PASEBA-1860 file (N, C-alpha, C; in nm, 3 decimals):
! residues 268
1> MPGAPAGT> 0.083/-0.118/0.000/-0.005/-0.001/-0.003/0.087/0.124/0.001 ~ 0.074/0.210/-0.097/0.165/0.327/-0.101/0.129/0.424/0.010 ~ 0.232/0.478/0.077/0.218/0.577/0.177/0.200/0.717/0.111 ~ 0.140/0.812/0.171/0.127/0.945/0.125/0.261/1.009/0.113 ~ 0.294/1.068/-0.007/0.421/1.127/-0.028/0.445/1.250/0.054 ~ 0.571/1.276/0.089/0.618/1.399/0.148/0.531/1.449/0.265 ~ 0.561/1.392/0.386/0.477/1.435/0.504/0.564/1.491/0.616 ~ 0.684/1.530/0.601/0.772/1.581/0.700/0.742/1.721/0.728
9> SGDGAADA> 0.801/1.775/0.845/0.776/1.914/0.878/0.904/1.978/0.925 ~ 0.912/2.113/0.938/1.025/2.190/0.988/1.135/2.170/0.889 ~ 1.267/2.157/0.950/1.387/2.154/0.869/1.383/2.028/0.784 ~ 1.319/1.922/0.829/1.309/1.798/0.756/1.227/1.823/0.624 ~ 1.117/1.901/0.635/1.042/1.931/0.514/1.112/2.014/0.416 ~ 1.194/2.116/0.475/1.270/2.192/0.383/1.374/2.116/0.303 ~ 1.440/2.025/0.385/1.540/1.939/0.322/1.473/1.848/0.217 ~ 1.355/1.792/0.244/1.283/1.706/0.150/1.251/1.776/0.026
17> RSPRLTIG> 1.242/1.908/0.031/1.207/1.978/-0.094/1.320/2.059/-0.155 ~ 1.443/2.032/-0.117/1.562/2.093/-0.170/1.599/2.018/-0.295 ~ 1.590/2.082/-0.417/1.621/2.009/-0.543/1.770/1.989/-0.559 ~ 1.813/1.861/-0.530/1.954/1.826/-0.546/1.985/1.711/-0.632 ~ 1.882/1.634/-0.668/1.907/1.508/-0.733/1.893/1.519/-0.891 ~ 1.983/1.459/-0.964/1.964/1.447/-1.110/1.874/1.330/-1.140 ~ 1.825/1.334/-1.257/1.725/1.226/-1.298/1.797/1.091/-1.287 ~ 1.932/1.084/-1.310/2.007/0.960/-1.294/2.006/0.915/-1.141
25> AVLGALRD> 2.022/1.007/-1.053/2.023/0.972/-0.913/1.883/0.932/-0.862 ~ 1.776/0.988/-0.924/1.638/0.943/-0.888/1.624/0.802/-0.941 ~ 1.674/0.772/-1.064/1.660/0.638/-1.114/1.723/0.535/-1.026 ~ 1.842/0.572/-0.971/1.916/0.483/-0.881/1.842/0.465/-0.751 ~ 1.778/0.573/-0.701/1.705/0.554/-0.578/1.577/0.469/-0.588 ~ 1.523/0.456/-0.704/1.404/0.381/-0.725/1.433/0.235/-0.788 ~ 1.542/0.219/-0.843/1.569/0.090/-0.918/1.558/-0.036/-0.824 ~ 1.600/-0.023/-0.697/1.600/-0.143/-0.611/1.452/-0.187/-0.598
33> DFPDVTIS> 1.356/-0.098/-0.571/1.220/-0.138/-0.555/1.145/-0.154/-0.687 ~ 1.193/-0.089/-0.790/1.129/-0.090/-0.920/1.227/-0.116/-1.027 ~ 1.266/-0.242/-1.046/1.378/-0.272/-1.144/1.349/-0.239/-1.290 ~ 1.214/-0.218/-1.319/1.185/-0.189/-1.460/1.169/-0.039/-1.491 ~ 1.188/0.044/-1.389/1.177/0.188/-1.415/1.293/0.235/-1.491 ~ 1.263/0.329/-1.577/1.368/0.393/-1.672/1.356/0.541/-1.670 ~ 1.456/0.602/-1.717/1.454/0.749/-1.730/1.341/0.801/-1.816 ~ 1.309/0.727/-1.923/1.207/0.764/-2.012/1.069/0.752/-1.937
41> KIRFLESE> 1.062/0.656/-1.847/0.933/0.637/-1.768/0.923/0.759/-1.672 ~ 1.035/0.801/-1.607/1.025/0.921/-1.519/0.987/1.039/-1.602 ~ 1.042/1.062/-1.724/1.008/1.170/-1.796/0.861/1.165/-1.843 ~ 0.817/1.055/-1.872/0.669/1.034/-1.908/0.579/1.071/-1.792 ~ 0.611/1.029/-1.668/0.530/1.065/-1.563/0.538/1.220/-1.527 ~ 0.649/1.284/-1.557/0.658/1.425/-1.549/0.562/1.495/-1.660 ~ 0.567/1.432/-1.778/0.483/1.493/-1.887/0.341/1.483/-1.859 ~ 0.302/1.382/-1.775/0.158/1.357/-1.735/0.121/1.445/-1.611
49> GLVSPQRT> 0.214/1.519/-1.561/0.188/1.613/-1.444/0.187/1.548/-1.309 ~ 0.249/1.429/-1.299/0.257/1.359/-1.176/0.374/1.395/-1.085 ~ 0.468/1.462/-1.144/0.589/1.515/-1.068/0.640/1.635/-1.139 ~ 0.691/1.732/-1.069/0.728/1.863/-1.127/0.866/1.899/-1.084 ~ 0.975/1.838/-1.132/1.111/1.880/-1.082/1.142/2.022/-1.124 ~ 1.233/2.084/-1.048/1.277/2.220/-1.090/1.382/2.208/-1.199 ~ 1.412/2.318/-1.260/1.511/2.316/-1.370/1.628/2.413/-1.331 ~ 1.753/2.373/-1.366/1.864/2.462/-1.355/1.869/2.566/-1.463
57> PSGYRKFC> 1.946/2.670/-1.453/1.954/2.762/-1.546/1.982/2.707/-1.692 ~ 2.064/2.595/-1.694/2.096/2.533/-1.821/1.986/2.435/-1.865 ~ 1.874/2.421/-1.782/1.766/2.342/-1.826/1.764/2.198/-1.770 ~ 1.858/2.160/-1.693/1.856/2.025/-1.637/1.763/2.009/-1.532 ~ 1.700/1.890/-1.523/1.603/1.859/-1.409/1.678/1.849/-1.274 ~ 1.623/1.891/-1.170/1.672/1.867/-1.038/1.552/1.828/-0.950 ~ 1.562/1.708/-0.891/1.455/1.656/-0.806/1.492/1.662/-0.662 ~ 1.387/1.676/-0.573/1.403/1.668/-0.440/1.355/1.537/-0.387
65> RADVDRLR> 1.377/1.514/-0.254/1.335/1.393/-0.198/1.178/1.369/-0.198 ~ 1.114/1.482/-0.191/0.967/1.476/-0.193/0.924/1.430/-0.338 ~ 1.006/1.467/-0.442/0.965/1.424/-0.576/0.988/1.269/-0.586 ~ 1.094/1.220/-0.526/1.121/1.076/-0.525/1.007/1.002/-0.456 ~ 0.964/1.057/-0.337/0.856/0.992/-0.269/0.731/0.992/-0.356 ~ 0.707/1.101/-0.421/0.589/1.106/-0.512/0.595/1.002/-0.623 ~ 0.712/0.981/-0.691/0.730/0.890/-0.790/0.718/0.753/-0.732 ~ 0.759/0.727/-0.612/0.749/0.600/-0.545/0.605/0.560/-0.520
73> YVLTAQRD> 0.528/0.658/-0.480/0.382/0.645/-0.465/0.319/0.602/-0.595 ~ 0.348/0.671/-0.704/0.294/0.647/-0.838/0.326/0.506/-0.880 ~ 0.450/0.471/-0.868/0.494/0.340/-0.920/0.433/0.231/-0.834 ~ 0.423/0.250/-0.707/0.364/0.151/-0.615/0.215/0.133/-0.652 ~ 0.143/0.238/-0.673/0.001/0.236/-0.702/-0.021/0.166/-0.835 ~ 0.063/0.185/-0.931/0.062/0.106/-1.056/0.086/-0.035/-1.044 ~ 0.198/-0.065/-0.972/0.238/-0.199/-0.969/0.151/-0.292/-0.870 ~ 0.117/-0.230/-0.757/0.052/-0.318/-0.657/-0.103/-0.301/-0.659
81> HYLPLRVI> -0.151/-0.190/-0.712/-0.296/-0.168/-0.713/-0.353/-0.153/-0.849 ~ -0.274/-0.157/-0.953/-0.322/-0.165/-1.091/-0.397/-0.045/-1.128 ~ -0.366/0.075/-1.068/-0.443/0.194/-1.090/-0.392/0.262/-1.210 ~ -0.483/0.320/-1.299/-0.439/0.403/-1.409/-0.384/0.535/-1.362 ~ -0.309/0.598/-1.447/-0.244/0.722/-1.410/-0.356/0.836/-1.376 ~ -0.459/0.826/-1.449/-0.568/0.931/-1.423/-0.618/0.929/-1.279 ~ -0.641/0.801/-1.222/-0.681/0.790/-1.087/-0.575/0.824/-0.992 ~ -0.443/0.785/-1.020/-0.338/0.818/-0.931/-0.318/0.965/-0.921
89> KEHLDALD> -0.336/1.041/-1.031/-0.327/1.187/-1.030/-0.435/1.242/-0.944 ~ -0.559/1.195/-0.948/-0.663/1.240/-0.869/-0.624/1.229/-0.715 ~ -0.564/1.115/-0.683/-0.520/1.092/-0.550/-0.415/1.191/-0.511 ~ -0.319/1.210/-0.588/-0.209/1.301/-0.555/-0.261/1.448/-0.543 ~ -0.353/1.486/-0.636/-0.413/1.622/-0.627/-0.485/1.643/-0.495 ~ -0.561/1.531/-0.455/-0.633/1.538/-0.320/-0.530/1.553/-0.208 ~ -0.429/1.468/-0.208/-0.325/1.469/-0.099/-0.261/1.608/-0.101 ~ -0.229/1.672/-0.217/-0.173/1.799/-0.221/-0.257/1.908/-0.152
97> RGLPVPGA> -0.385/1.888/-0.169/-0.481/1.984/-0.103/-0.526/1.949/0.041 ~ -0.466/1.841/0.093/-0.497/1.792/0.224/-0.632/1.737/0.234 ~ -0.687/1.677/0.124/-0.821/1.619/0.129/-0.809/1.466/0.130 ~ -0.913/1.401/0.171/-0.919/1.250/0.165/-0.898/1.205/0.018 ~ -0.831/1.094/0.005/-0.811/1.027/-0.127/-0.941/0.990/-0.187 ~ -0.975/1.030/-0.310/-1.105/0.993/-0.375/-1.122/0.841/-0.371 ~ -1.234/0.796/-0.333/-1.255/0.654/-0.337/-1.187/0.570/-0.226 ~ -1.127/0.638/-0.137/-1.055/0.564/-0.032/-1.154/0.471/0.039
105> GSPAAPAP> -1.100/0.339/0.060/-1.186/0.244/0.116/-1.261/0.160/0.015 ~ -1.268/0.207/-0.109/-1.331/0.129/-0.212/-1.232/0.022/-0.270 ~ -1.282/-0.076/-0.340/-1.193/-0.172/-0.387/-1.093/-0.125/-0.492 ~ -1.121/-0.016/-0.556/-1.041/0.031/-0.666/-0.928/0.123/-0.620 ~ -0.926/0.163/-0.499/-0.829/0.268/-0.454/-0.738/0.226/-0.342 ~ -0.608/0.260/-0.349/-0.518/0.234/-0.226/-0.559/0.333/-0.124 ~ -0.516/0.305/0.002/-0.537/0.391/0.115/-0.407/0.451/0.153 ~ -0.361/0.567/0.098/-0.227/0.623/0.119/-0.216/0.687/0.251
113> AAGGAHGD> -0.250/0.637/0.366/-0.230/0.698/0.490/-0.084/0.705/0.527 ~ -0.041/0.825/0.577/0.106/0.839/0.599/0.156/0.737/0.695 ~ 0.263/0.660/0.653/0.331/0.569/0.741/0.259/0.435/0.758 ~ 0.142/0.419/0.697/0.056/0.309/0.727/0.070/0.203/0.615 ~ 0.060/0.074/0.652/0.056/-0.029/0.553/-0.075/-0.111/0.582 ~ -0.143/-0.143/0.473/-0.275/-0.202/0.487/-0.287/-0.325/0.414 ~ -0.181/-0.400/0.395/-0.191/-0.522/0.333/-0.244/-0.515/0.192 ~ -0.335/-0.613/0.155/-0.391/-0.614/0.025/-0.533/-0.547/0.009
121> AGRPDPAS> -0.580/-0.479/0.122/-0.701/-0.413/0.113/-0.692/-0.302/0.010 ~ -0.797/-0.294/-0.073/-0.807/-0.189/-0.173/-0.747/-0.240/-0.309 ~ -0.689/-0.359/-0.307/-0.635/-0.402/-0.438/-0.747/-0.463/-0.527 ~ -0.763/-0.409/-0.646/-0.877/-0.462/-0.731/-0.839/-0.604/-0.777 ~ -0.948/-0.677/-0.812/-0.931/-0.811/-0.871/-0.855/-0.802/-0.997 ~ -0.751/-0.877/-1.020/-0.672/-0.867/-1.139/-0.748/-0.905/-1.265 ~ -0.869/-0.970/-1.247/-0.946/-0.995/-1.366/-1.046/-0.883/-1.395 ~ -1.050/-0.785/-1.316/-1.146/-0.672/-1.339/-1.092/-0.575/-1.447
129> PEAGSPDP> -1.179/-0.496/-1.506/-1.138/-0.407/-1.619/-1.032/-0.310/-1.579 ~ -1.023/-0.277/-1.443/-0.930/-0.177/-1.389/-0.792/-0.236/-1.366 ~ -0.780/-0.368/-1.376/-0.654/-0.433/-1.341/-0.575/-0.464/-1.468 ~ -0.447/-0.502/-1.437/-0.358/-0.543/-1.549/-0.320/-0.428/-1.637 ~ -0.287/-0.470/-1.765/-0.237/-0.376/-1.865/-0.344/-0.263/-1.897 ~ -0.298/-0.149/-1.932/-0.394/-0.049/-1.966/-0.466/-0.079/-2.097 ~ -0.579/-0.032/-2.109/-0.653/-0.053/-2.238/-0.568/0.015/-2.352 ~ -0.561/-0.049/-2.473/-0.479/0.009/-2.576/-0.521/0.144/-2.614
137> ASPEAGSP> -0.653/0.180/-2.593/-0.696/0.318/-2.630/-0.674/0.419/-2.512 ~ -0.615/0.383/-2.403/-0.599/0.474/-2.300/-0.473/0.545/-2.307 ~ -0.454/0.671/-2.250/-0.328/0.744/-2.256/-0.213/0.666/-2.213 ~ -0.228/0.574/-2.100/-0.123/0.498/-2.057/-0.053/0.412/-2.156 ~ -0.140/0.366/-2.256/-0.084/0.282/-2.368/0.022/0.348/-2.447 ~ 0.031/0.486/-2.434/0.131/0.554/-2.513/0.263/0.574/-2.437 ~ 0.271/0.520/-2.325/0.395/0.525/-2.242/0.509/0.449/-2.317 ~ 0.630/0.514/-2.313/0.740/0.442/-2.387/0.770/0.313/-2.331
145> DAGPLDAA> 0.724/0.278/-2.213/0.759/0.149/-2.152/0.651/0.047/-2.175 ~ 0.533/0.085/-2.240/0.433/-0.015/-2.268/0.478/-0.105/-2.381 ~ 0.418/-0.224/-2.381/0.459/-0.316/-2.484/0.397/-0.289/-2.615 ~ 0.452/-0.361/-2.719/0.400/-0.339/-2.861/0.259/-0.384/-2.873 ~ 0.191/-0.327/-2.969/0.049/-0.358/-3.000/0.038/-0.415/-3.134 ~ -0.053/-0.510/-3.148/-0.079/-0.563/-3.285/-0.148/-0.454/-3.366 ~ -0.150/-0.477/-3.498/-0.198/-0.368/-3.590/-0.341/-0.326/-3.548 ~ -0.425/-0.426/-3.518/-0.570/-0.389/-3.496/-0.583/-0.302/-3.369
153> DFARAAGL> -0.510/-0.343/-3.258/-0.524/-0.269/-3.137/-0.460/-0.132/-3.151 ~ -0.344/-0.128/-3.223/-0.278/0.002/-3.246/-0.362/0.099/-3.318 ~ -0.426/0.051/-3.425/-0.516/0.135/-3.510/-0.634/0.185/-3.425 ~ -0.688/0.099/-3.344/-0.802/0.141/-3.263/-0.756/0.243/-3.159 ~ -0.644/0.222/-3.100/-0.592/0.317/-3.006/-0.561/0.455/-3.064 ~ -0.524/0.456/-3.192/-0.478/0.571/-3.259/-0.599/0.645/-3.330 ~ -0.712/0.571/-3.344/-0.813/0.636/-3.426/-0.806/0.628/-3.571 ~ -0.720/0.530/-3.623/-0.696/0.512/-3.758/-0.773/0.390/-3.808
161> DPRQLADC> -0.820/0.396/-3.932/-0.877/0.277/-3.996/-0.764/0.195/-4.052 ~ -0.787/0.069/-4.091/-0.673/-0.016/-4.134/-0.603/0.045/-4.256 ~ -0.676/0.107/-4.345/-0.619/0.157/-4.467/-0.520/0.280/-4.434 ~ -0.570/0.364/-4.341/-0.488/0.479/-4.299/-0.362/0.425/-4.225 ~ -0.375/0.329/-4.144/-0.258/0.268/-4.080/-0.156/0.212/-4.187 ~ -0.202/0.142/-4.291/-0.124/0.091/-4.388/-0.055/0.209/-4.471 ~ -0.124/0.321/-4.487/-0.067/0.439/-4.557/0.044/0.497/-4.473 ~ 0.018/0.506/-4.339/0.121/0.560/-4.255/0.254/0.476/-4.258
169> VQFGLLAP> 0.239/0.345/-4.275/0.349/0.251/-4.281/0.411/0.277/-4.422 ~ 0.329/0.286/-4.521/0.389/0.300/-4.662/0.470/0.425/-4.673 ~ 0.422/0.535/-4.621/0.489/0.661/-4.637/0.589/0.698/-4.525 ~ 0.625/0.589/-4.448/0.742/0.611/-4.362/0.715/0.677/-4.222 ~ 0.585/0.699/-4.196/0.548/0.764/-4.067/0.562/0.666/-3.951 ~ 0.528/0.540/-3.977/0.537/0.432/-3.874/0.610/0.317/-3.926 ~ 0.676/0.245/-3.837/0.756/0.130/-3.876/0.725/0.009/-3.780 ~ 0.644/-0.083/-3.826/0.607/-0.206/-3.739/0.735/-0.294/-3.736
177> DADGRHPA> 0.727/-0.388/-3.643/0.832/-0.487/-3.627/0.815/-0.605/-3.724 ~ 0.898/-0.708/-3.711/0.892/-0.809/-3.808/0.758/-0.887/-3.792 ~ 0.688/-0.877/-3.675/0.567/-0.948/-3.651/0.448/-0.856/-3.680 ~ 0.472/-0.739/-3.729/0.355/-0.649/-3.769/0.304/-0.569/-3.652 ~ 0.378/-0.571/-3.535/0.332/-0.500/-3.416/0.402/-0.360/-3.418 ~ 0.337/-0.274/-3.356/0.376/-0.129/-3.340/0.415/-0.091/-3.200 ~ 0.527/-0.027/-3.176/0.555/0.019/-3.039/0.455/0.116/-2.991 ~ 0.420/0.103/-2.862/0.320/0.199/-2.807/0.373/0.339/-2.807
185> GDLPIARA> 0.508/0.356/-2.803/0.554/0.493/-2.816/0.526/0.563/-2.939 ~ 0.483/0.490/-3.044/0.449/0.554/-3.172/0.303/0.604/-3.183 ~ 0.226/0.574/-3.068/0.093/0.620/-3.069/0.072/0.773/-3.093 ~ 0.153/0.861/-3.032/0.132/0.993/-3.061/0.151/1.036/-3.203 ~ 0.235/0.976/-3.278/0.244/0.993/-3.430/0.122/0.953/-3.489 ~ 0.072/0.830/-3.461/-0.045/0.778/-3.522/-0.168/0.856/-3.496 ~ -0.176/0.907/-3.366/-0.297/0.986/-3.328/-0.294/1.126/-3.400 ~ -0.174/1.183/-3.412/-0.167/1.306/-3.490/-0.205/1.282/-3.634
193> AAGLARHG> -0.162/1.173/-3.693/-0.191/1.152/-3.827/-0.339/1.126/-3.847 ~ -0.410/1.061/-3.746/-0.555/1.044/-3.749/-0.628/1.171/-3.734 ~ -0.578/1.266/-3.655/-0.638/1.392/-3.643/-0.635/1.479/-3.774 ~ -0.510/1.469/-3.839/-0.493/1.544/-3.961/-0.575/1.481/-4.064 ~ -0.596/1.349/-4.070/-0.683/1.283/-4.171/-0.825/1.330/-4.158 ~ -0.869/1.364/-4.037/-1.008/1.408/-4.020/-1.023/1.550/-4.085 ~ -0.914/1.619/-4.111/-0.921/1.747/-4.182/-0.886/1.736/-4.329 ~ -0.876/1.610/-4.380/-0.845/1.586/-4.516/-0.696/1.580/-4.554
201> IEPRHLRV> -0.611/1.578/-4.454/-0.469/1.570/-4.487/-0.429/1.425/-4.464 ~ -0.409/1.354/-4.568/-0.381/1.203/-4.559/-0.240/1.181/-4.538 ~ -0.200/1.057/-4.496/-0.057/1.025/-4.465/0.035/1.052/-4.572 ~ -0.012/1.040/-4.697/0.085/1.067/-4.812/0.124/1.209/-4.818 ~ 0.050/1.305/-4.752/0.089/1.439/-4.750/0.182/1.478/-4.637 ~ 0.215/1.378/-4.551/0.287/1.401/-4.433/0.441/1.364/-4.443 ~ 0.475/1.332/-4.566/0.623/1.303/-4.578/0.715/1.411/-4.553 ~ 0.663/1.534/-4.575/0.742/1.650/-4.547/0.775/1.665/-4.392
209> FRTGAERE> 0.677/1.625/-4.308/0.706/1.620/-4.166/0.807/1.518/-4.130 ~ 0.796/1.405/-4.193/0.905/1.292/-4.165/1.046/1.343/-4.205 ~ 1.048/1.404/-4.325/1.180/1.450/-4.368/1.237/1.547/-4.276 ~ 1.152/1.651/-4.237/1.199/1.756/-4.151/1.244/1.696/-4.013 ~ 1.170/1.597/-3.964/1.202/1.534/-3.827/1.338/1.463/-3.844 ~ 1.362/1.400/-3.952/1.491/1.326/-3.975/1.607/1.423/-3.974 ~ 1.587/1.542/-4.037/1.698/1.641/-4.044/1.722/1.698/-3.903 ~ 1.613/1.727/-3.831/1.624/1.777/-3.692/1.695/1.677/-3.602
217> AGLVEQLV> 1.654/1.551/-3.614/1.713/1.446/-3.539/1.865/1.437/-3.563 ~ 1.907/1.456/-3.689/2.051/1.446/-3.719/2.122/1.562/-3.649 ~ 2.065/1.678/-3.649/2.129/1.787/-3.583/2.139/1.766/-3.434 ~ 2.040/1.722/-3.371/2.037/1.690/-3.226/2.143/1.580/-3.196 ~ 2.144/1.484/-3.277/2.237/1.372/-3.256/2.387/1.418/-3.248 ~ 2.408/1.513/-3.336/2.553/1.574/-3.325/2.589/1.630/-3.189 ~ 2.491/1.681/-3.123/2.516/1.740/-2.990/2.510/1.637/-2.874 ~ 2.436/1.535/-2.894/2.411/1.439/-2.783/2.524/1.330/-2.786
225> VPVLRSRA> 2.560/1.287/-2.900/2.659/1.171/-2.901/2.790/1.195/-2.823 ~ 2.853/1.325/-2.837/2.970/1.345/-2.762/2.949/1.336/-2.611 ~ 2.835/1.375/-2.554/2.795/1.356/-2.412/2.796/1.212/-2.376 ~ 2.727/1.134/-2.470/2.711/0.988/-2.441/2.842/0.914/-2.440 ~ 2.933/0.960/-2.523/3.066/0.897/-2.529/3.161/0.933/-2.418 ~ 3.129/1.038/-2.340/3.219/1.077/-2.229/3.231/0.969/-2.127 ~ 3.337/0.971/-2.050/3.360/0.859/-1.952/3.296/0.895/-1.813 ~ 3.217/1.003/-1.805/3.151/1.037/-1.680/3.058/0.922/-1.642
233> EDARARAT> 3.043/0.897/-1.514/2.960/0.793/-1.457/2.814/0.815/-1.502 ~ 2.776/0.946/-1.506/2.632/0.974/-1.535/2.612/1.016/-1.679 ~ 2.705/0.973/-1.769/2.696/1.019/-1.910/2.567/0.987/-1.981 ~ 2.515/0.861/-1.949/2.386/0.830/-2.022/2.275/0.910/-1.971 ~ 2.269/0.935/-1.840/2.162/1.010/-1.782/2.172/1.156/-1.835 ~ 2.290/1.209/-1.844/2.307/1.350/-1.897/2.268/1.362/-2.048 ~ 2.308/1.256/-2.122/2.279/1.249/-2.262/2.122/1.239/-2.283 ~ 2.058/1.156/-2.200/1.916/1.148/-2.209/1.845/1.277/-2.177
241> EKLAELSA> 1.898/1.339/-2.072/1.841/1.475/-2.033/1.862/1.579/-2.141 ~ 1.976/1.584/-2.202/2.008/1.675/-2.303/1.923/1.646/-2.429 ~ 1.906/1.518/-2.462/1.820/1.483/-2.575/1.679/1.526/-2.553 ~ 1.626/1.508/-2.437/1.488/1.548/-2.409/1.473/1.703/-2.420 ~ 1.578/1.782/-2.367/1.569/1.922/-2.372/1.578/1.974/-2.518 ~ 1.669/1.918/-2.591/1.686/1.961/-2.740/1.559/1.931/-2.812 ~ 1.506/1.810/-2.793/1.381/1.773/-2.858/1.267/1.873/-2.825 ~ 1.250/1.905/-2.699/1.149/2.000/-2.666/1.164/2.138/-2.726
249> LSAQLHRA> 1.288/2.185/-2.726/1.319/2.309/-2.793/1.297/2.310/-2.940 ~ 1.328/2.196/-3.003/1.304/2.185/-3.149/1.159/2.188/-3.180 ~ 1.078/2.117/-3.099/0.934/2.120/-3.111/0.872/2.251/-3.091 ~ 0.927/2.323/-2.990/0.888/2.463/-2.960/0.918/2.547/-3.077 ~ 1.035/2.546/-3.131/1.074/2.627/-3.249/0.983/2.593/-3.367 ~ 0.957/2.468/-3.395/0.877/2.429/-3.504/0.733/2.483/-3.490 ~ 0.681/2.471/-3.370/0.543/2.515/-3.345/0.535/2.674/-3.365 ~ 0.636/2.745/-3.313/0.631/2.889/-3.322/0.650/2.934/-3.462
257> LLEARLRD> 0.740/2.870/-3.542/0.751/2.913/-3.683/0.620/2.880/-3.764 ~ 0.561/2.771/-3.731/0.439/2.736/-3.799/0.333/2.835/-3.771 ~ 0.312/2.862/-3.640/0.210/2.959/-3.605/0.231/3.096/-3.657 ~ 0.362/3.136/-3.660/0.393/3.266/-3.711/0.350/3.279/-3.861 ~ 0.379/3.168/-3.935/0.348/3.162/-4.076/0.191/3.163/-4.097 ~ 0.124/3.091/-4.013/-0.018/3.072/-4.036/-0.095/3.198/-3.986 ~ -0.035/3.280/-3.899/-0.100/3.409/-3.870/-0.117/3.490/-3.989 ~ -0.025/3.476/-4.089/-0.039/3.556/-4.207/-0.171/3.520/-4.284
265> VLRP> -0.214/3.397/-4.270/-0.335/3.360/-4.338/-0.460/3.438/-4.294 ~ -0.456/3.481/-4.169/-0.576/3.554/-4.115/-0.557/3.700/-4.121 ~ -0.451/3.747/-4.174/-0.437/3.894/-4.182/-0.520/3.946/-4.305 ~ -0.581/4.056/-4.284/-0.674/4.109/-4.390/-0.581/4.164/-4.513
END
């Protein structure tokens, strides 16, 4: 049963919220209890609003002990109680406001009382719809750590029909494995393609996006590879962090340039 995150007071509370830990250090702190956790998983949980590390002036993440406690709560709720991220976020939001956890005492919710352990009470039946792997159409299915999906499940989760999925593959937007399965991490691409298709922009029109992304990736790679090849103990963590930052900045620039150009369309 996960305990409520960050409950100390006084100097202990201040120390718990002092941002000192790199993402690599956080990974090391969690790995003993959660062997499958990865840096990409931590970044995904951040993107979902479940943890909010501070940033250094150079843009690197710095976590505090309270952040680690929060991540531990999330990972325990997923592993031991089969809760989807949406429900876990509701619990954390309630705890942040000092309110009771929604659904506490019900079969679908953990009871995150500080310092308390409550055995298996509150664990849903693994055969129930809330248990086990996330539904392919759920946001959790897009996690980089989720398993691959067969073509039918992937298309359903993305909102594509079989022909559109085949076109996405044909025009290089998606790349299935040898068994025809698609990585769950490709769902954002497929969902964007499905949204554009609803406006009449078919996958064959999207090759320009793929080409641009490949060029941007090549530029980012030139900056990240030297960091990865350094002999520093945290080289991989730093390279991962740098890759994420450069990717976010590239996306920000692309969006800003596109919006600036499209504003001209509305000018009289």
